[in-house]
TIKOLZA-220739 format. One record per residue (C-alpha): residue in one letter; chain; x, y, z; residue number from 1. Coordinates in steps of 0.5 Angstrom, whole numbers. Each point is the difference from the previous one (the first is absolute). Layout:
BEGIN
<"A" "A" <X Y Z> NUM>
...
//
This chain:
BEGIN
<"X" "A" <-16 48 7> 1>
<"X" "A" <4 5 -3> 2>
<"X" "A" <6 3 4> 3>
<"X" "A" <-2 7 2> 4>
<"X" "A" <7 2 -2> 5>
<"X" "A" <6 -3 -4> 6>
<"X" "A" <4 -5 2> 7>
<"X" "A" <7 0 2> 8>
<"X" "A" <5 -5 -3> 9>
<"X" "A" <5 -3 6> 10>
<"X" "A" <5 -6 0> 11>
<"X" "A" <-1 -4 7> 12>
<"X" "A" <6 -1 5> 13>
<"X" "A" <-4 -4 5> 14>
<"X" "A" <-6 -2 3> 15>
<"X" "A" <1 -1 7> 16>
<"X" "A" <-6 1 7> 17>
<"X" "A" <-5 -2 -5> 18>
<"X" "A" <-2 7 0> 19>
<"X" "A" <6 4 -2> 20>
<"X" "A" <5 0 -6> 21>
<"X" "A" <6 3 -3> 22>
<"X" "A" <0 3 -7> 23>
<"X" "A" <4 3 -4> 24>
<"X" "A" <-3 6 -4> 25>
<"X" "A" <2 3 -8> 26>
<"X" "A" <4 5 2> 27>
<"X" "A" <4 -4 5> 28>
<"X" "A" <-3 1 7> 29>
<"X" "A" <-1 -5 4> 30>
<"X" "A" <-7 0 5> 31>
<"X" "A" <-4 -4 4> 32>
<"X" "A" <-7 -2 -2> 33>
<"X" "A" <-6 -3 2> 34>
<"X" "A" <-1 -7 -2> 35>
<"X" "A" <-8 -1 1> 36>
<"X" "A" <0 -8 0> 37>
<"X" "A" <0 -4 7> 38>
<"X" "A" <2 -6 -4> 39>
<"X" "A" <6 -4 -3> 40>
<"X" "A" <0 3 -6> 41>
<"X" "A" <3 -6 -3> 42>
<"X" "A" <4 1 -6> 43>
<"X" "A" <-2 8 -1> 44>
<"X" "A" <5 2 5> 45>
<"X" "A" <7 -1 -3> 46>
<"X" "A" <5 5 0> 47>
<"X" "A" <1 4 -6> 48>
<"X" "A" <-7 0 -3> 49>
<"X" "A" <-3 5 -4> 50>
<"X" "A" <-6 3 4> 51>
<"X" "A" <-5 6 0> 52>
<"X" "A" <-1 4 6> 53>
<"X" "A" <-6 5 1> 54>
<"X" "A" <1 6 4> 55>
<"X" "A" <-3 2 7> 56>
<"X" "A" <-4 6 0> 57>
<"X" "A" <-3 -1 7> 58>
<"X" "A" <3 5 6> 59>
<"X" "A" <2 -4 6> 60>
<"X" "A" <3 -6 -5> 61>
<"X" "A" <7 -1 2> 62>
<"X" "A" <3 -4 -7> 63>
<"X" "A" <0 4 -6> 64>
<"X" "A" <-3 -6 -5> 65>
<"X" "A" <-4 -6 1> 66>
<"X" "A" <2 -5 -5> 67>
<"X" "A" <-6 -3 -5> 68>
<"X" "A" <3 -5 -5> 69>
<"X" "A" <6 -3 -2> 70>
<"X" "A" <3 -4 -7> 71>
<"X" "A" <0 -7 -1> 72>
<"X" "A" <1 -2 -6> 73>
<"X" "A" <-3 4 -6> 74>
<"X" "A" <-5 1 5> 75>
<"X" "A" <-2 4 6> 76>
<"X" "A" <-3 -3 7> 77>
<"X" "A" <-4 5 5> 78>
<"X" "A" <3 -2 7> 79>
<"X" "A" <-5 6 4> 80>
<"X" "A" <-5 -5 3> 81>
<"X" "A" <-4 7 2> 82>
<"X" "A" <-2 0 -7> 83>
<"X" "A" <-4 -6 -1> 84>
<"X" "A" <-7 2 4> 85>
<"X" "A" <0 5 -4> 86>
<"X" "A" <1 -3 -6> 87>
<"X" "A" <-5 -5 1> 88>
<"X" "A" <-6 6 1> 89>
<"X" "A" <3 4 -6> 90>
<"X" "A" <-2 -7 -4> 91>
<"X" "A" <-5 -2 3> 92>
<"X" "A" <-4 7 -2> 93>
<"X" "A" <2 0 -6> 94>
<"X" "A" <-3 -7 0> 95>
<"X" "A" <8 -3 -3> 96>
<"X" "A" <-3 -5 5> 97>
<"X" "A" <-6 -4 -3> 98>
<"X" "A" <0 -4 7> 99>
<"X" "A" <-1 5 4> 100>
<"X" "A" <-5 4 -5> 101>
<"X" "A" <-7 2 2> 102>
<"X" "A" <1 4 8> 103>
<"X" "A" <-2 7 1> 104>
<"X" "A" <4 1 5> 105>
<"X" "A" <7 -1 2> 106>
<"X" "A" <3 2 7> 107>
<"X" "A" <7 -2 2> 108>
<"X" "A" <3 -1 6> 109>
<"X" "A" <-7 -2 4> 110>
<"X" "A" <1 -3 6> 111>
<"X" "A" <-2 -9 1> 112>
<"X" "A" <1 -5 2> 113>
<"X" "A" <5 -1 7> 114>
<"X" "A" <4 5 1> 115>
<"X" "A" <0 1 -9> 116>
<"X" "A" <-1 6 -5> 117>
<"X" "A" <-3 -3 -7> 118>
<"X" "A" <5 3 -5> 119>
<"X" "A" <-7 2 -5> 120>
<"X" "A" <-6 -2 2> 121>
<"X" "A" <-5 0 -7> 122>
<"X" "A" <-7 2 2> 123>
<"X" "A" <-7 -1 -4> 124>
<"X" "A" <-7 4 0> 125>
<"X" "A" <-3 -7 2> 126>
<"X" "A" <4 -1 6> 127>
<"X" "A" <6 -5 -3> 128>
<"X" "A" <7 1 3> 129>
<"X" "A" <6 -3 -3> 130>
<"X" "A" <6 0 5> 131>
<"X" "A" <7 1 -4> 132>
<"X" "A" <7 -2 3> 133>
<"X" "A" <6 4 -4> 134>
<"X" "A" <6 -3 -1> 135>
<"X" "A" <7 2 -4> 136>
<"X" "A" <3 -4 -4> 137>
<"X" "A" <7 1 -3> 138>
<"X" "A" <3 -6 1> 139>
<"X" "A" <3 -4 -6> 140>
<"X" "A" <3 -7 -1> 141>
<"X" "A" <0 -4 -7> 142>
<"X" "A" <-6 2 -3> 143>
<"X" "A" <-5 2 6> 144>
<"X" "A" <-1 6 5> 145>
<"X" "A" <0 -3 7> 146>
<"X" "A" <-3 2 7> 147>
<"X" "A" <2 1 4> 148>
<"X" "A" <8 3 0> 149>
<"X" "A" <0 -3 7> 150>
<"X" "A" <-4 -2 7> 151>
<"X" "A" <-6 4 1> 152>
<"X" "A" <-4 -2 6> 153>
<"X" "A" <-5 6 -2> 154>
<"X" "A" <-1 -2 -7> 155>
<"X" "A" <-2 -7 4> 156>
<"X" "A" <-5 4 5> 157>
<"X" "A" <-3 4 -7> 158>
<"X" "A" <-1 -6 -2> 159>
<"X" "A" <-4 -3 6> 160>
<"X" "A" <-4 6 1> 161>
<"X" "A" <-2 -1 -9> 162>
<"X" "A" <-3 -7 2> 163>
<"X" "A" <-4 3 6> 164>
<"X" "A" <-3 5 -4> 165>
<"X" "A" <-1 -6 -5> 166>
<"X" "A" <-3 -4 5> 167>
<"X" "A" <-5 7 2> 168>
<"X" "A" <-3 -1 -8> 169>
<"X" "A" <5 5 -2> 170>
<"X" "A" <4 1 -6> 171>
<"X" "A" <7 -1 2> 172>
<"X" "A" <5 2 -6> 173>
<"X" "A" <8 -1 1> 174>
<"X" "A" <4 4 -6> 175>
<"X" "A" <7 0 -2> 176>
<"X" "A" <2 6 -2> 177>
<"X" "A" <7 -2 -4> 178>
<"X" "A" <4 7 -2> 179>
<"X" "A" <3 -3 -6> 180>
<"X" "A" <-1 -3 -7> 181>
<"X" "A" <4 -5 -1> 182>
<"X" "A" <-3 -6 3> 183>
<"X" "A" <-4 -5 -3> 184>
<"X" "A" <-3 -3 6> 185>
<"X" "A" <-2 1 8> 186>
<"X" "A" <2 -5 5> 187>
<"X" "A" <2 0 7> 188>
<"X" "A" <6 -1 3> 189>
<"X" "A" <-2 -5 5> 190>
<"X" "A" <8 -2 2> 191>
<"X" "A" <1 7 2> 192>
<"X" "A" <-8 1 4> 193>
<"X" "A" <-2 -8 1> 194>
<"X" "A" <-5 4 4> 195>
<"X" "A" <-3 4 -4> 196>
<"X" "A" <0 -6 -5> 197>
<"X" "A" <-5 -3 4> 198>
<"X" "A" <-4 5 2> 199>
<"X" "A" <-1 2 -8> 200>
<"X" "A" <-3 -7 0> 201>
<"X" "A" <-4 0 6> 202>
<"X" "A" <-3 7 -2> 203>
<"X" "A" <-2 -2 -8> 204>
<"X" "A" <-3 -7 2> 205>
<"X" "A" <-4 5 5> 206>
<"X" "A" <-3 4 -6> 207>
<"X" "A" <6 6 0> 208>
<"X" "A" <1 2 -6> 209>
<"X" "A" <7 0 -3> 210>
<"X" "A" <2 6 -7> 211>
<"X" "A" <7 2 -2> 212>
<"X" "A" <1 6 -5> 213>
<"X" "A" <6 3 -3> 214>
<"X" "A" <2 6 -1> 215>
<"X" "A" <3 5 -6> 216>
<"X" "A" <6 4 5> 217>
<"X" "A" <6 5 -4> 218>
<"X" "A" <2 7 3> 219>
<"X" "A" <-7 4 -1> 220>
<"X" "A" <-4 -4 4> 221>
<"X" "A" <-3 -8 2> 222>
<"X" "A" <-7 -3 -2> 223>
<"X" "A" <-4 -6 0> 224>
<"X" "A" <0 -4 -7> 225>
<"X" "A" <-2 -7 -1> 226>
<"X" "A" <-2 -6 4> 227>
<"X" "A" <5 -5 2> 228>
<"X" "A" <0 -8 1> 229>
<"X" "A" <0 -3 6> 230>
<"X" "A" <4 -6 0> 231>
<"X" "A" <-1 -4 7> 232>
<"X" "A" <1 -6 -4> 233>
<"X" "A" <3 -5 5> 234>
<"X" "A" <5 -2 -5> 235>
<"X" "A" <3 6 1> 236>
<"X" "A" <7 1 2> 237>
<"X" "A" <-2 5 5> 238>
<"X" "A" <-7 -3 3> 239>
<"X" "A" <4 -6 1> 240>
<"X" "A" <5 3 6> 241>
<"X" "A" <-7 1 3> 242>
<"X" "A" <-3 -7 1> 243>
<"X" "A" <3 0 8> 244>
<"X" "A" <-4 6 2> 245>
<"X" "A" <-5 -2 4> 246>
<"X" "A" <-6 -1 -2> 247>
<"X" "A" <2 1 -8> 248>
<"X" "A" <-3 -4 -5> 249>
<"X" "A" <3 1 -6> 250>
<"X" "A" <-4 -5 -4> 251>
<"X" "A" <-7 4 2> 252>
<"X" "A" <2 6 -1> 253>
<"X" "A" <-4 5 -3> 254>
<"X" "A" <2 4 -6> 255>
<"X" "A" <-2 5 -6> 256>
<"X" "A" <4 0 -6> 257>
<"X" "A" <-3 7 -4> 258>
<"X" "A" <0 -2 -7> 259>
<"X" "A" <-4 6 -3> 260>
<"X" "A" <5 4 -6> 261>
<"X" "A" <2 7 2> 262>
<"X" "A" <-4 6 -1> 263>
<"X" "A" <2 5 -4> 264>
<"X" "A" <-1 7 4> 265>
<"X" "A" <3 7 0> 266>
<"X" "A" <5 1 6> 267>
<"X" "A" <-3 5 5> 268>
//
């Protein structure tokens, strides 16, 4: 996914009311921009941070820029939660996610379940369907990318919907897209949302698959690149904090660790 226009560098002054941020542009002007992220953005909203903005071209938008990236240490992190669905769809179509290869048709935002819409519905000519729920990941603690960064009742509901699809005989996949490249593994932030950790445990026991991919992030664009191991070990300090959650049994958590070597591919 390439940014349609060159990004504008800025310095973060403050983020507030979740969807607003005051920033200082290179010419010294202070402007208010849209922050396209409803989460806590833990570790990603420090005043003084170097950030990048996309110019708004749509008529009717009151704010002139949308916050896209932030520099953390030596790398960039994507904070726009509106991108992962498009990133996932692009990666599936380009066969960059082997686990989801072989489907002739991809549809976005298809109604299913109880008042829900699946992020991506993958379909084959023989009628086989795969329901893919996509989640944005940008929280990092220690060497792990983690989800969620705040309590997500909506995310827990989506796991229930995927369980229902699996029970009906369909393939159901929880796909985590990490908009950063500095993490070695993926884990669930059970201390932040133990209910989600418990729901994922139940979902995986019911046949829902979980996979995770990291991204290349730079000021020209973002692209899904490599598989990331999913680590839900019971001795993980974060996972261990979820043991008090109703229905959570750390000894029975199913997880997959992707061990294949990274494949070289041309950048999209």
